[in-house]
N, C-alpha and C positions, 0 to 999 in steps of 0.2 A: 505492498501500499504505499509507502513511503518513496519507492522508484517510482509510482504513478504518479502521486503528488509533485515529486519533484520533477517530472516529466511535464506535467500540464504547468506548471509553474513556468517550464523552462520556454515551452511553446507561447504562452501569455507575454512575455518579456521579448521577446525575439518576435512578435507578431507586432506589436506596442513599438517596437524599433523600426517597422517600415509600412505602418498603417494607420490610419487616423481613426480606426475604428474600435479602439479600445475606449472602454467606457467605466464607472465606477456607481456605485448605490453604497447607500448607509440610510438603515432604519430598525423599527424595533419589529419582533414577531411573537406570535404567542403559540406553544404546542400542548396539545394533548396526546398523552400517550399511556399505555397497557400495562407498562413492562411489570408492576404490582400487581399479582392477581385478584382479580374482581374490582380493582380500583382504576379509574381515569384520574390520573396526575397531570395538572397544566405547569408549565414551564415560561416564564416570562425572557426574552433572549434581544439581545443586541446584533443584526446582521449587517454585514459587511459583503457588498455584491460586485465583484469587479467582473469583468468578461471582455471578448471582444466580437464583433462580427466575420465572418470568415466569408460571407456571400450576402451581399445587399443590393437592393437598388431604391427606387425613389418612394416605393408604396411598401416594400416587405425587405426581410432580414433573417439569415438563418447563424445563430451565435451559439457562443461554447460558455458557459459561465459557471462561477461557483458562489452561491450565496451563502458564506459563512456564518454560523449563525454559535453564539457562545449564549446558552442560558443556566437560568439559577432557578432551586428550588427551596420554597420554603420550608420550615420545620413542621411539616405537617396540616398549615392552614391550606392545603390545596386538592386534598383528597376528596373523590367522590365515590364512594361506597356503591356499586352496581347489585348487591345482593340486597341491602336494605333501602336503599336510594335514597341515602342520606347524605348532607355532606357534612364531613368531620372537621371542624371551626377549630384553631385552636394559634395564639397567636404565637410570635417564633422566631428565631433567627434564621438566615439561610444557610442551609445544611448540605448542600448538593451543586453539581451543575452537570452542563451537559455540553457537548459539542457536536455539531453537525454540521460535514463537508459534505455537498453535493457538488457532483460533476454533472451539468445539465445542457442538455441541445435543446435550444427552444426556436420554432418559428414566432418571427413577431409581426405583426402587420399594424400599417396606421403611426399613430403618432409616438416616439421614441425606438422606430426601430433601426433608422438608419441617420445617417449624419443629412441625408436627402429629401427624408420625411417631411413632409407636411400635415395639416391638420392637427386637432387638439385632443382628437379622441385613438386610443390603439388598444392590442392586445396581443397576446402570447399564450402558446402551449407547448409542453415540452417534455421530455423525461429524461433519465437519467441513473446514475449510481452512487448511492452514499455510503460515505464512512460516517458511522455516529458512535459517539462515546457517552455512557452515563456514569456517574460516580456513584459506591455503593449506595443502598436503600436499605433499609431495614421495616420488615414487617413482621406482624403474627399470623398465623393460619394455623386451625385446627390446635391452637395453645402453645404453636410449636414457633418460636422465634428463628426468624429466616432472614436471608440477604441475596439483593440481587443487583446486579449493574454490569458494566462490562462494555466490550465492543462488538459492534454488529456492524452488517454491509446488507447492502439491499437496494432494491429497485426503489425510484422517487418519480413521482407524476406531477405535474405543475403547472399553474396557469391563471391567467388573472389579467386586468386591464391596464392601460396606462393612460393619463391625463397630461397632458401636455403644458408647461408653464414656460411664460417667459418670452422672448423673441426667438430663443432658437430652437434647433430640430430635438435638442439631446436633453434639456434640463425637462422632466416630467415626475409625475406621484405614481408609482408603483402599487396596487394592492393586489397582493399575490395569496394563493391556496396551491397546498402542496401535502399529498399524503406519502408516506416513507412506507417500507413494509421489508423488515429485517428476515433475514434467510437464516441464521443460526439460531443458538437454543433457546434464545430466549424470545422469538418471533413476534420480535416488536412489534408493534401498529401505531404510526404516530402521524397526527393532521396539524399542521400549519397554518397558520394566517399570518399575515405580515403588511405594512406600509414602508416602502422604500422613496428615498429621494435619490432619484439618479441624476448623474451629470456628469 
């Protein structure tokens, strides 16, 4: 995985050196996962989204991007029990974090799709492969204390809309939805939504 990330970083740097299609985004995201059995946990995250267009026209582009997110979990104040259908509310400090590193290929249309694009509204849809890490979480099941966490890999799909702002074609607000499904022992399922300012 380290070699893959190094290869992708090298590609982005090399393309940026000879292309004007490199772009950045910065925003916030919220993720909901099912890592702890019978519970849904919410995670607040900061997202940095670099990428570049490797094919573009005035109306569309195909891009490679890495919407990297670092998230934080509270101390039990964000869990929903599916069995009892009740929220478990308890004040506490941050007690864990997650790292989400998707490598996404997107088809982009309209606003924000390229430096030649026109209009104020656009959208995108795409898929890719994700590296995900979650710090250990403790929980109790059948009166037995257990712990779960670690690394997972899997497929991600995403899509959303972009609303152009300012005079140029690049600056826009992106509203993104995503779904990740891990393929290892945790079988992690994670739904995400975020708001990103692209520039």
